N, C-alpha and C positions, 0 to 999 in steps of 0.2 A: 265768649264773654257775655253775650246776651243771655245765655242759659244761666250763667253764674249770677247775673243781675236779677233774673227772675227768682232764683233761690233766695237772694237777699231780701227781695220784696215779700216773699212768703214768710220769711223769718221775722221781718218787721211787723207784718200783719199779725202774726201770732203773739208778738210782744205787746201788742196793744191791749191785750187782756180781754175782758168781757165784751161781747159784741154790742152790748147796750151803749157803749161809749159812742157808737155811731148808729144812732137810731134811725137816721134817714139816709137814703142812698145819696142825696146831694152832699151830705157831709163826707161820705166815703169817697165820692168822686173828687170833691174839693181837696181831700188830703193827698191824692195821687195824680191829680189832673196834670201836673207839670211834668210827669214822666213821658219824655218824647219817644223813647224807644220801647216802652213797655205798654202793651194794650191792656186795659182793664174793663171789666164789665160785671154787672150783677144780674143774675137770672132768678126768677121765682121758681116755686116748686112745679110750675107748668112749663118751665124752660123758656119763659118769655123774658125779653130784655127789659130791665127796669132802669138800668143805667149803663153808660158806656163812654169811655173817653175818646177823644178824636183820633188818638194813635191806633186803637183797635178798629175804629170805624174806617180809617184809611186802609188798614190791612184787609178789611172785608170788602172794600170798594163801594160802601154804602154810607151816606151821611149819617151822623150820629143820631139826629132826631128821627131818621127813618127806621132806626132799630127799635125804638121804644114801643112796647106792646106787641111786637112781632116775635114769633118763636124762633128758636135756633135753626130749625129746618127751613123756615121762610127765608132766612138770610144766607145760610151756608149751603142749602140744597142737599145733594147726596152726601156731602162730607159730614153732615150731622148724623148719619147712620153709624159712623164709628164712635161719635162722642155721646150719643144718647145713652147707651148702657153704662158708660163711665159716670155720667152725671146722676143717673138713677141710683147707682151704688153709693155716691157721695151723699145723696139725700137720705138714703136708708141707713147707712152705717155711720154717718157723721164723721167719716174719715176722709182726709184730703186725697186727691189723685194727682200725682206729681210727674213732671217731665214726660208728658205724652207727646210722642213724635207724630205730627200730622202733616201729610203730604196730599194736596188736593188742588183741583181747579175749581174755584168758587164761581157761582153764577154770574157775579159782576166782574170777574177777572178772566183774561184770555190765556193766561199761562199758568203753568204749574207752580205752586208756591209751597214753602216749607215753614212750619211753625213748631215751637215748643209750648205746650199748653199745660197749665196747672189749675186744678179746681180744688176749692176748700169750702167747707160748710159755714153758713152764717145762721146762728141760733137767735130766736126771739126771746122775749122776757121769760116765757115759760120754759125755755131750754130746748125747744123743738127747732129742727132745721127747716126753715121756710125759704131760705134763699141760698144761692151758691155764688161765690165770688170766683171770677176767672182772671188769671194772669197769663198773658200771651206775649211771646217774643217771636218776631219774624226773623228766621235764620236763612231765608232764601239766598241772599248774597253769599253768605258763608258756605252754603251747600254748593252753589255754582262754582265757587272758588275751589272747593274740595274736589268736585267732579272734574274741573279743568286740570287740576294738579294730578288727579288719578289718571286721566286720559293721557296727559303728557308722560307720566311714569310708565303707562302701558306701552306707549310708542317707544320710549327709551329702552324698555325691557325687550320689546320686539326687535329693535335694532341691535341691541346687545346680543340677543339670541342668534340673530343672523350672522353677526360678526364672529360669535363664538363657534357657530357651525362651520363657517368658512375657515377659521383657525384650526378647528379639529380636522377638517379635510386636509388642510395643508400639512399639519403635523402627521396625520396618517400617511400621507404620500411620502413625506420626508423620512419618517422613522421606520416604516414598515418595509417588508421584503419587496422585491421587484416582481413578484408573481401577481400581475395586475388582476387576473381573473379571480384569484383568491382574495384580493384586496377590495374589489368593487362592492361587494355587499356591505362592507364597513363604511364606504363612502356614501352609499345610498342611505344607510341608517343615520349618518350625521346630517344629511340633507333633510330627511324625513322629520326631524325635530322642529324644523321651521317651515318646511314646505311639504304639506301632506300629499302623498302619492302612493299608488298601488303597484307601480312597476317603474324600474329604471333600466335603461339600456345604453350600452356603449357600442357603437358600430364604427367599423373602420372602412375607409374607402379603398377599393381595389380597382384602380383604373384599367389594369390589363384585362380584368374579367368584366369590366363595365357594371360593377355592382357595389353595394355596401354589404358588409358581412358582420353579423353579430359577433362581437369579440367577447363581451361579458354582459351579464344581465342579472337582475334580481327582481323577483316578483312575489306578491302576496296573494295572488289568485291561486286556486287549486290546481288548475291545469296551466303549467308554465309553458306558454306558447312561444316564448322568446329563447329557445334553446340555442346554445352556442353553435356557431358555424352556419346558421341560416343565412342565405344570400337573397338580396332583393335587388333586381335590376334598377339601374339609376332612373330609367324612364318611368318606373312605377313607384318611386320612393319619395316620401315626404322630405327626406334628407337632401334631395337634389337642389331644391330651391334654397334651403338654409345654407348649404355649402356654396352655391353659386353667388348668393348675395352677401355671404359672410356676416350674417346677422341673425340673432335669435328670433324665433317665431313661436306664436301660440296658435295651435290648431283647435278650433271648436268643433262641435258635433257636425255642423254643416260642412266644414272643410273636410272632415274625415269621410263623410258620406261620398264625397266626390272621388275618393280613392278606393272605396270598398271593392269595386269591380276590377280595379287594376292591381291592387296589392293584397296578397294573401295575409300578410301580417296585419295590415290595417283592418281587413275584414275580420280577422280573429279578435283584434282588440275591441272592435265595436260589438262583436258577439259576446265578448266577456263583460260588456257593460261600460267600457271606457268612453268618456265623452269629451275629454280634452287632453292634448299632448303639448308639452312645452319642450322645444328642441333648440339647442345652441350648437354652433359649429365648433369643431376642435381644430386649431391651427397652430403651426409653429413657423413664425416668420411669414413667408409667402406661401407656405405649403399647407394645404388642407389635408388633414389626416382622417377626419371622420366627424361623428356627431355624438352629443350626449343628450339624452331625452328622458323626460319623466312623464308618466301617464296617470290620469286621475279619472275616477268615475263621476266626478262633479264637473258640470259643463263650464263653470266659472271658477275653476280651482286656482288659477295662476294670475297673480296681479303683476303690475309693472315692476314692483319691487322684487317679486319672485323671479321674474325674467332676468333682472339685473344681477341678483344673487347667483342664479344658475350660470350666467355668463362669466361671473368671477370664478365660480367653481370650475367651469370649463377651461378657463385659462390655466388654472393650477393643474388640472387633469392632463391638459395637452402636453405640458412640459414633462410631467411624470411619465405619461404614456410614451412619449418619444424616447425617454431614457429606458423605459421598460422594454420597448420593442427592440431598441438597439442592443440592449443587454441580452435579450432573448435570442436575437439573431446571432450574436457573438457566441452565446452558449451553445446554440444548435450547431453552429459551424465547428466549435471546439469539440463537441461530442461526436460530430460526424468525422472529423479528422482523427480523433482518438479511436473511434470504431474502425475507421479505415486502416489505421496502424495495427490494431488488434487483429483485424481480418487478414491483413498481409502476413502477420506472424503465423496465424493458423494455416493459411494457404501454403506458406513456404515450408512448414514443418510436417504437415499431414498430407500424404498422397494417396490415402485410401478413399475411394469414392464413397463408400458406405459411411464414412465419418465426415467427409468433405461436404456433402450436400446439407446435412443438418447444421453444420457450422456456418455455411453460407446463409441459410434461412434465418438462423438466430441473429446474425449481424445485419441482414437486410431489414428485418423487422425493427431493429433499433434505428436504422437510418431513415426508412420511409415506411410508414404504416401501410399494411396491406392484409388481405384475407387469404391470398393464395400466391404461391411462388413456385416456379419450376425452372429447371435447366434443360434446354433442348440441345443434345449433343449431335453434331452433324457428321454424317458418314458421306464423305464426298464421292466415294466410289459408287454408292447406290443412290445418292441424292435423297437421303432420308434423314429425318430428324427424330431422335429417340428421346422421348420426354421422361424426365426424372423429377417427379413432384418433390419439392422440399418439404420440410417438417411443418405442416400447417393443417388446420382443421378440415379443409376441403379436399385434402389429398386422397383420403380414403373414399370419399364419395365419387371421385372422378374416374378411378380405375384406369389410369393411364401410365402406370409405372413402366418405364423402359419400352413403351409402345412405339415401334417405328412408324412414322407418318411421312408421306411424300412432302417434300419441302414446299411444293406449290399449293398444297392443301392447308397450309398453316399461315396465319397472319405473321407469326414469328419469321417465316420464310422471307417475307417482304423486307423485314429489318436486316436479315442476314444478306440477302441478295443485293440490297441497296446500300449496305454497310452504314446505316444510320439508325438512330433511335426512332422508334415508331410508337406513338400514343394513339390508341383507338378508343373512341367514345362508344356509348351504348348503341348509337345508330350504326356505327361501323360493325359492332359485334352482331347486331341483329341481321345485318345484310350479308354476313360471311357464310359461305357454304362449307362448313366444316363441322364434323361431328364433335370434335374436341371443343370448338368454340360454343357449340350448342349446349354442351354439358356445362360450360362456364356460365352461360346465360341462365340456364335452368337453376343454377345455384345462386342467382341474384347478382352476378358480376356485371358491373356497369362501365368499368373502364379497365383497359389493359395497356401495359407498357412493355415493349419488347426491346431489349438492348442487345445489339450484336456483340459476340465474343470473338475477337480477331487478334491473332498474333502475327509475327513476321512470317510464320510458316503458312498462314492461311486462315480460313474460317474454322472456328472450333464449335460454335453453336450460338445459342442466345440465352440470355437471362430474362425471365418473364415474371412480371408482377401484375397481380389483378386485385381489384378492389370493388366492394359493393357500393362505394360512393361515386357519384358522378364527378368527372373532372378531378379525380383523386391525385393525378400526377401533373405537377406544375412545371413550368419552364425552368424555375430555379432549382428543380431537382436534377436536371439533366447533367450538370457538371459533376456532381457527386456520383451519379449513376455511371458516367463514363469512366471515372477513376476506379470505381469498384469493378466495372466490367473488365477493365484492362488487367486488374489483378486476378479476377476469376478466370479469365481466358488463359493466362499463363499457368495458373494452378491446374486447370482442367487439362491443358495440353501436357503438363508434366505428369498428372495423374493417369492420363490415357497411356502415355509411354510407360509409366511405371506398371500399369495394369497389364499391358501387353508383355512386358518382361516377366511379370509375375506369373502370367498364364503359361508362358513358355517354360518357366523353371518350376512351376508348381508340381508337375508330374515327377520331375527328377527329385524334388525335395521330399515328396511323399514316399518315393521309392527308397530314398536314403534313410528316412525315419523308420520306415518299415523294416529295412534290412538291419539297421542298428538295433531295433527291438528284437529281431530274430536272433541276432548274435548274442544279445544279453540273455535271452530265455532258452536258447537251444544250443549253447556252446558245448554242453556236456554230452551231446549226441553226435559230435563231429566225427567220431571214429567208430568203426565196427570191429568188435573183438570176437575172435573165434577162429578155429581151424578145422571144425568138424566138416564131414562130407556134405551134410545137408546145407550148411551155410555156404560152403564153396560152390555148390551147385547153384544156389541163389545168386551169388556174386558173378558167376559165369553168365547167367542169364541177363543180369543187369549190364554186364560189359558188352554183351551181344546187342542188346536193344538200344543202348545209350547213343551211338552215333546217328541213329535214325531219329526221325521226329514222330515215330509211331506212338499212338496212345497206349499207355501201359497201365494195367490194373494189378495192384498188389493186394493179395488176399492173405488172411491170417488172423490169428487170435489177437486180442488186445495185448500190447506190451511186447510184441515180438520184434519190433524195430522196423515197421513198415516205412515210417518217415525217413529213417536213416538210409534205407535202400533208395528211396525217391531222391534224396539229396545226392547220393552217390551217382545215380543215373544222370542227374543234372550236371554234376562236376565232370563227368566223363563225356558229356555231349558237346556239340558245337555251340550251345547256348550258355556255356559255363560263365562267360563274362557278363551275361545279362542277369536279370532278377530271377530269384527263386521265390515265388509267392505262394503261401499256403493258406488254406481255409478249412477249418474243421466244421463240417456241415452239421454235426450233431450238437456243437457247443453254442450255436447261434439260434435264437428264437426264429420260428418259421416266418414271422412277419418282417424280420430284419434281414433274413438270409438273401432275399432277392436284391435288396439295397447294397449289401456287402459285396455280392458277386458282380452285379451289373452297374452299380453306382446310381445316383439320382441327381435331379436338378433341384434348385432351390424352390421350395413350395410344392414339391411333388406330393407330399403328404404332411400331416400334422407333425410338427417338430423338425421338418426339413428346412432349417434356417439358412443353410448354405449348400452350395454344390458339393457333391462327394464323388470322387473317382473310385470306381469299383476295382475289385481284385483282377478282373479280366484286363482292364486297361493298364494296371500296374505291371501285369505280367507280359505285356506286349514285347515281343522279341525275346521273351524268356520262357520260363517254365511255371505253370500253375499246378499246384498240388492240392487236390481235393481229398481231404481225409474224411472218413466215414461217409463216403459218397452214397451209400445205401440209404442214408437218412434224408436225402433231398426229397422234399414234398413232390407229389405227382404233378402239381400244377406248374412247378418250375422246370421239370425235366424236359419239356419240349423246347424251352428257351435255351437250355444247355446243349441240347442236341443240335439246335440251329447253329450255335457257336462252333461246335465240333465239325459240322458239315460245311457251313458257309463262312465261318470266321467273322461273323458280323452280329451286331445286337444294338439295342437302344437303351439308354439310361432311363430309369423311371422318371416319368414326367416330361420326356423329350421325344420328339419325332425325328430327330437326326440320327441316321444310322452310322454306327462306328465300326470300323474294321480293325481286327487285331491279328497278329501272327504269334500264336502261342503253341507250346508243347504241353499236353495235358497228361498228368500222372494222377491216377485215382487209387484210393485204398479203402478197404472195408473189412470188417470182421463178420459181416453178414454173408449168408448164402444167397447171392444175387439170383442164381438160377431158380432157387426155390421161391424167392420173392417175385420173380417174373411169373412163375407158375401160379402164384397166389394173387396175381394182378396188383401187387404192391410196388412194382417197379416196371417201367416201360421196357419192352423187349428190344425196341429199336435202339434205345439208349444203351442198354446192356451190351448189345452186339458192337456198338461203337466203342464202348469202354474196354471190351474184352478182346482187343486186337492182339495184345501180347500180355497174357496173365503170368504173374510170378507169385507162387505160393510160399509164404514165409513159414518155416518149420517152428513149432512150439519149442520151448526150452527143454522139455522132457525128451524131445527127439534128438537133441544135441547135447547130451549130458557131458560129453568130452569137453565142451566149451565152458562148463560151469566153473571148474577151478581157475581157468584164465579170467573169467568174468569176476570171480570173487576177488582174486588178487588185484585186478584192475580197479574195482570199486573201493577196496580197502585203501589202496595207495591214494586214490583220488580224494576220498573223504578225510583221510588222515592228514594229507597235505593241506586241505582246506581248513581243517580244525587245528592245525599246528600240533599234531600228535605224531608219535613214533610208534607205529604198529608193524612189527617185523614178522611175527610168528602167528601162524594159523594152525591150531591143533588139528591133528589128523581126524579125531572123532568129529570135530566140527565140520571139516571138509566132507567127510563121508555122509554126514547127515544132510548137508546142503546138496550133495550130488544125488542122494536118494530121494529127496523131496520132489513132488510132482510139479510144483510151481505153476499153478493154474493162472497166475498173473504174469507168468513168463519173466522176461528180463526186467521189466519195470518193477515187479514184485521183489525180485532178487536185489535190485539196486536199492530199493527202500529198506529192505531188511538189512543190507550191509551198512547202510547209513546209520541205522539204529545200533547196530553192533559196534561200530566205531565210537559212537557217542558213549556207549556203556563201557568201553574199554578204558582202563586207567593206566595200564602199563604197555609193555611191548607185545603182550599176548592178546590176541583178539578174543573178546568175550561176547559170543553170540547168544542171544536169547533163544536157545534151542527149544525151550518149553513151548514156544509158539508153534513149533513144527511137530508133527506127529508122524514118525517114521513107520508107524504101523500101517499107514496107508500103502506103503510100498509092498507089504505082504498081504494085502487084501485079496480076496478071491478073484479069480480071473473073470468071473461073471460080472464084477463091478465095472461099469462103463466109466469112461472119462468124465461124462457129464455128472454121474453120481458122485464121483470123487470130488469134482469141483464144487458141487452143491453142498456136500458135507463140510468141505473146507470153509466155504463162505459162511455157513451157519456157525461153525466153531469160532471164527474170527468175530462175527457179530456178537456172539455171547461174551467173548473176552472184552469187547469194547462197550458192552452194555447197550448195544443197538445203535451206537453213534456211527454215522456213515462218513460225514464230512469232517474236515479239520486235520491237523497234523497227526493226531492220535486216533483218528477215526478208522473204520474198517477199510474204506477205499484206499487210504494211504498205506495201510499195512499189507493190503493185497496187491499194491502196485497198480491200481486201477484209477481211472477218473471217477468222480462221484456219479456222473450221469451214466457211465458204463455199468457201475455196480448196481445202481437202481434198476437199470434195464435187465441185468442178469437176475436180480431178485424177482422181478415180475415174470420174466421168461421161465425161471425154474420153479415158480409158484412157491416161493419160500414165505411162509406165514410168520407173523410176529410171535406167535406162540412157540414156534420151533426154536427161537434163539433167546427168548426172554425167560424161559423156565429150564 
């Protein structure tokens, strides 16, 4: 209002018209002398006071008469520095300067004052500005009132902000999820709006461990030193006093320094530049559950109002935290029970150890966090524990799978012998004299829990969990561990019984599968057809040797029926009710032949993912038939000789000697005597095999049997193809009898199968074009080898050089692909001979 009064006075001044109406200062003062709230003065061009009313003199703190003749600076002091330029501008421009806000402490006054100043020019008769009029209004009281109101508004706003922050914390706790660790940064952000801090920490009291443990934290420093799970002993913690006295405390730098040597967290806080910490207790009823603390890098960061606000926040947090912890415990218990039920279902339905152990590991990781787990299976007869690492990252590094260890050399043995859960600390592990425990320590393991597995039948073993954390296994974990251990013990007991039964029946099952496969693939060789003298001589030899267990060597060209004779010998022997196991030594790669014959243990070589029983074991108490025995590599021949002499051998990858009782029948189309002479076959093995040799006649030496074989094969394939083939033309039969049949009975069989396929009616239509009867009239000088070579070349031409497949040369010749390839190399048949 005083500013508005000044404006009115200026307006009235201007309405007076020419300044000559007031030619003397006394007249000017007389006109406005009565204004008690407005100060007036006239200054000359040297800024000396010429006139002043009492109101302005009182404002300046100097009597009116003391102003006259003195300059503006003499009266106002340093405040004149702000006004001098303004007055000079009024003198020069003849323009008034209005509403100048002046705040200063005058020389005659002791407190800061506030004014609104207006200057306007006063012209003389010549129209020149020689004087300046001043209109001054004192607004100090108004400004003080405004400042008081502003201060009060600030305090009200500050209080409103605090209440708003408290409300936001409350709403956050009520409306948000119960995951308090995820929630805590939001709470810290709400508090930071009214209480500046660089870290916030929520610590829970663990009376059993004698410490406070960081439950949740939020920090704005680069290196977050308040990570979750850090433990501080009560004797070294700032929280101890706060919780004991149940009241909030502020710790200044001097207080913190006293804890630097005792508490690692306080030391890190000081090193990070923190100079004050405000901490309040968290309590529910009579129970103290922890503390809530804020840290600042300012030493005087927290006021009494801040402490009160944090106490209110602590009360809200305490209730929410209690609910969150209760909910978390219920959720953990629910998940543990659910996991226990799932584990029970798996353990009851799966009795394979290879699948059981990973299943146990998966469930245990969900129940109790750990870095390594194993099951130690107890062998009470040998007092050994065999370790089976479960599916974990450390299992590969420890190399202890199924390793038998004396029970007295393992910490797990203590748990089993004393029949109670044992928890071992890092000190216990360091003092243990065990290679296995030393390996655990080398991998950073600091705590170990061994749970005995016991059933009504006795001790089964132990379930072992290891962690890189100190004191990782708590007393509250023991109940769930005992429940799981009871289930695992029963499952392992069942699995062990199941495995023993499986081991006992495995050999029988494999024999059954093998024999079923043999029946499916070899049924068409179950009978020997023919009445010729050479064949009868062979059958007589077979009948003679069958009752004995003598090793029999069957010699002859491919396709002559060596395997049929071997099976006939077996059927006529005392071993007829046992297995007849065969192995074609030429059909299996050299690298796998030893495994097929002798078997192997798991891991014996790359790709040996499980144990394999060899043909020798399958043939125990029965007959082993080795076809193409002449193709056995020299390096395997001594092992086979040992079996024939001593009836014992070892599986690949095993040191355990196995004994078998077998009858060996071998067959080959090679000249073994020549191979011995050329050092391609061991002489001692040859003599062992050649105890009772039987030479199979080729089909060309038993032509009388060809008509019988032709009719047998025609009936067999016609019945198989649902055809009626009754008649075989005589010219066809004559051609078949006249052919040399280098592929012997197998070639004849394949030829007759093609003939039945090509026959549409009751008359057999044989593709005689494939045969060349001219060979039967060839010169006597042609040897059998020459005839066979020419025949192979002709068939290769007809098939376009194709060897394998149903329409290949091997099939048409009645030979195996590998046999034909061997013949081509042996007879030096070049590609040019059959491609042109």
